[in-house]
TIVO-2410 file (N, C-alpha, C; in nm, 3 decimals):
# residues 62
REC num residu      c1      c2      c3 atome chaine
REC   1      M  -0.724   1.084  -1.478     N      A
REC   1      M  -0.575   1.111  -1.371    CA      A
REC   1      M  -0.555   1.204  -1.302     C      A
REC   2      S  -0.537   1.191  -1.177     N      A
REC   2      S  -0.530   1.377  -1.058    CA      A
REC   2      S  -0.347   1.296  -1.064     C      A
REC   3      T  -0.325   1.466  -1.020     N      A
REC   3      T  -0.158   1.432  -0.977    CA      A
REC   3      T  -0.147   1.485  -0.916     C      A
REC   4      T  -0.027   1.426  -0.801     N      A
REC   4      T  -0.025   1.476  -0.667    CA      A
REC   4      T   0.123   1.439  -0.630     C      A
REC   5      T   0.163   1.516  -0.617     N      A
REC   5      T   0.326   1.527  -0.565    CA      A
REC   5      T   0.392   1.481  -0.436     C      A
REC   6      L   0.485   1.394  -0.492     N      A
REC   6      L   0.546   1.334  -0.333    CA      A
REC   6      L   0.667   1.392  -0.315     C      A
REC   7      K   0.762   1.414  -0.200     N      A
REC   7      K   0.827   1.462  -0.175    CA      A
REC   7      K   0.946   1.322  -0.095     C      A
REC   8      L   1.033   1.280  -0.155     N      A
REC   8      L   1.082   1.157  -0.142    CA      A
REC   8      L   1.235   1.216  -0.109     C      A
REC   9      P   1.260   1.141  -0.029     N      A
REC   9      P   1.408   1.142   0.022    CA      A
REC   9      P   1.507   1.109  -0.115     C      A
REC  10      E   1.614   1.149  -0.135     N      A
REC  10      E   1.673   1.117  -0.278    CA      A
REC  10      E   1.712   0.975  -0.259     C      A
REC  11      A   1.770   0.913  -0.125     N      A
REC  11      A   1.845   0.789  -0.102    CA      A
REC  11      A   1.696   0.690  -0.155     C      A
REC  12      L   1.592   0.703  -0.146     N      A
REC  12      L   1.476   0.649  -0.168    CA      A
REC  12      L   1.426   0.633  -0.342     C      A
REC  13      K   1.394   0.810  -0.357     N      A
REC  13      K   1.406   0.816  -0.529    CA      A
REC  13      K   1.482   0.708  -0.598     C      A
REC  14      E   1.655   0.689  -0.518     N      A
REC  14      E   1.730   0.632  -0.613    CA      A
REC  14      E   1.674   0.464  -0.564     C      A
REC  15      R   1.645   0.404  -0.494     N      A
REC  15      R   1.645   0.294  -0.507    CA      A
REC  15      R   1.469   0.274  -0.572     C      A
REC  16      I   1.393   0.312  -0.572     N      A
REC  16      I   1.258   0.355  -0.622    CA      A
REC  16      I   1.317   0.318  -0.786     C      A
REC  17      T   1.407   0.394  -0.839     N      A
REC  17      T   1.463   0.422  -0.978    CA      A
REC  17      T   1.524   0.292  -1.050     C      A
REC  18      S   1.643   0.218  -0.927     N      A
REC  18      S   1.689   0.062  -0.922    CA      A
REC  18      S   1.573  -0.039  -0.951     C      A
REC  19      A   1.494  -0.008  -0.847     N      A
REC  19      A   1.419  -0.160  -0.858    CA      A
REC  19      A   1.319  -0.093  -1.006     C      A
REC  20      A   1.258   0.012  -1.010     N      A
REC  20      A   1.180   0.015  -1.123    CA      A
REC  20      A   1.253  -0.071  -1.217     C      A
REC  21      E   1.365   0.008  -1.250     N      A
REC  21      E   1.441  -0.037  -1.367    CA      A
REC  21      E   1.493  -0.224  -1.410     C      A
REC  22      A   1.490  -0.229  -1.288     N      A
REC  22      A   1.497  -0.360  -1.293    CA      A
REC  22      A   1.396  -0.455  -1.316     C      A
REC  23      A   1.305  -0.367  -1.252     N      A
REC  23      A   1.190  -0.505  -1.319    CA      A
REC  23      A   1.082  -0.400  -1.449     C      A
REC  24      G   1.175  -0.331  -1.456     N      A
REC  24      G   1.139  -0.297  -1.619    CA      A
REC  24      G   1.022  -0.199  -1.672     C      A
REC  25      K   1.028  -0.113  -1.544     N      A
REC  25      K   0.938  -0.042  -1.541    CA      A
REC  25      K   0.988   0.105  -1.529     C      A
REC  26      S   0.876   0.227  -1.574     N      A
REC  26      S   0.927   0.350  -1.540    CA      A
REC  26      S   0.901   0.376  -1.373     C      A
REC  27      P   0.951   0.444  -1.312     N      A
REC  27      P   0.981   0.502  -1.133    CA      A
REC  27      P   0.830   0.512  -1.131     C      A
REC  28      H   0.735   0.575  -1.213     N      A
REC  28      H   0.587   0.622  -1.219    CA      A
REC  28      H   0.512   0.498  -1.175     C      A
REC  29      A   0.562   0.436  -1.243     N      A
REC  29      A   0.418   0.286  -1.294    CA      A
REC  29      A   0.489   0.206  -1.145     C      A
REC  30      F   0.625   0.219  -1.079     N      A
REC  30      F   0.656   0.161  -0.991    CA      A
REC  30      F   0.585   0.157  -0.858     C      A
REC  31      M   0.582   0.307  -0.886     N      A
REC  31      M   0.553   0.395  -0.771    CA      A
REC  31      M   0.398   0.348  -0.744     C      A
REC  32      V   0.329   0.362  -0.858     N      A
REC  32      V   0.163   0.335  -0.811    CA      A
REC  32      V   0.135   0.223  -0.825     C      A
REC  33      E   0.212   0.135  -0.847     N      A
REC  33      E   0.168  -0.012  -0.847    CA      A
REC  33      E   0.222  -0.060  -0.654     C      A
REC  34      A   0.278   0.001  -0.609     N      A
REC  34      A   0.366   0.014  -0.479    CA      A
REC  34      A   0.293   0.063  -0.381     C      A
REC  35      I   0.197   0.145  -0.424     N      A
REC  35      I   0.068   0.263  -0.334    CA      A
REC  35      I  -0.017   0.173  -0.345     C      A
REC  36      A  -0.072   0.111  -0.502     N      A
REC  36      A  -0.180   0.044  -0.512    CA      A
REC  36      A  -0.165  -0.080  -0.411     C      A
REC  37      A  -0.067  -0.133  -0.376     N      A
REC  37      A  -0.011  -0.241  -0.311    CA      A
REC  37      A  -0.044  -0.229  -0.217     C      A
REC  38      Q  -0.022  -0.149  -0.114     N      A
REC  38      Q   0.021  -0.094   0.004    CA      A
REC  38      Q  -0.155  -0.065   0.059     C      A
REC  39      T  -0.175   0.047  -0.005     N      A
REC  39      T  -0.386   0.074  -0.027    CA      A
REC  39      T  -0.457  -0.099   0.010     C      A
REC  40      A  -0.414  -0.183  -0.067     N      A
REC  40      A  -0.481  -0.306  -0.079    CA      A
REC  40      A  -0.452  -0.400   0.055     C      A
REC  41      L  -0.350  -0.372   0.049     N      A
REC  41      L  -0.297  -0.428   0.227    CA      A
REC  41      L  -0.359  -0.374   0.337     C      A
REC  42      A  -0.403  -0.238   0.369     N      A
REC  42      A  -0.400  -0.169   0.442    CA      A
REC  42      A  -0.584  -0.169   0.452     C      A
REC  43      E  -0.610  -0.182   0.333     N      A
REC  43      E  -0.765  -0.229   0.349    CA      A
REC  43      E  -0.786  -0.376   0.379     C      A
REC  44      R  -0.736  -0.500   0.371     N      A
REC  44      R  -0.742  -0.622   0.405    CA      A
REC  44      R  -0.779  -0.632   0.529     C      A
REC  45      R  -0.663  -0.549   0.567     N      A
REC  45      R  -0.613  -0.530   0.787    CA      A
REC  45      R  -0.719  -0.442   0.816     C      A
REC  46      A  -0.760  -0.345   0.764     N      A
REC  46      A  -0.926  -0.291   0.850    CA      A
REC  46      A  -1.034  -0.409   0.799     C      A
REC  47      A  -1.048  -0.467   0.718     N      A
REC  47      A  -1.168  -0.552   0.681    CA      A
REC  47      A  -1.157  -0.692   0.828     C      A
REC  48      F  -1.028  -0.769   0.819     N      A
REC  48      F  -0.989  -0.846   0.903    CA      A
REC  48      F  -1.037  -0.801   1.060     C      A
REC  49      V  -0.987  -0.687   1.094     N      A
REC  49      V  -1.007  -0.595   1.208    CA      A
REC  49      V  -1.139  -0.595   1.261     C      A
REC  50      S  -1.203  -0.546   1.169     N      A
REC  50      S  -1.355  -0.543   1.147    CA      A
REC  50      S  -1.426  -0.669   1.180     C      A
REC  51      A  -1.412  -0.798   1.071     N      A
REC  51      A  -1.410  -0.867   1.100    CA      A
REC  51      A  -1.423  -0.949   1.240     C      A
REC  52      A  -1.270  -0.900   1.278     N      A
REC  52      A  -1.226  -0.979   1.467    CA      A
REC  52      A  -1.359  -0.898   1.521     C      A
REC  53      H  -1.372  -0.760   1.542     N      A
REC  53      H  -1.443  -0.722   1.633    CA      A
REC  53      H  -1.594  -0.756   1.632     C      A
REC  54      T  -1.659  -0.804   1.533     N      A
REC  54      T  -1.755  -0.825   1.541    CA      A
REC  54      T  -1.754  -0.978   1.558     C      A
REC  55      A  -1.687  -1.084   1.551     N      A
REC  55      A  -1.689  -1.209   1.592    CA      A
REC  55      A  -1.630  -1.219   1.737     C      A
REC  56      E  -1.585  -1.124   1.833     N      A
REC  56      E  -1.552  -1.091   1.930    CA      A
REC  56      E  -1.672  -1.118   2.016     C      A
REC  57      Q  -1.762  -0.965   1.995     N      A
REC  57      Q  -1.910  -0.919   2.022    CA      A
REC  57      Q  -2.014  -1.045   2.017     C      A
REC  58      E  -1.956  -1.163   1.873     N      A
REC  58      E  -2.071  -1.237   1.886    CA      A
REC  58      E  -2.070  -1.338   2.006     C      A
REC  59      V  -1.924  -1.391   2.023     N      A
REC  59      V  -1.854  -1.465   2.132    CA      A
REC  59      V  -1.919  -1.406   2.254     C      A
REC  60      A  -1.880  -1.267   2.304     N      A
REC  60      A  -1.929  -1.202   2.434    CA      A
REC  60      A  -2.088  -1.251   2.469     C      A
REC  61      E  -2.133  -1.197   2.352     N      A
REC  61      E  -2.296  -1.249   2.365    CA      A
REC  61      E  -2.337  -1.384   2.392     C      A
REC  62      Y  -2.252  -1.502   2.339     N      A
REC  62      Y  -2.345  -1.594   2.351    CA      A
REC  62      Y  -2.297  -1.703   2.482     C      A
***
């Protein structure tokens, strides 16, 4: 596993710590899950946009 340094505003760090504690997780695990979820969302959106462009081209050719 590689290491990445994040500079977080103190208020966000406090929110992460509180949310992680409430979820029974470490702040690290909480952030990894949050980043993974946001990455998956961005990938799904990109796939959707790509499919929409393909469909638009197919309709235009029809």
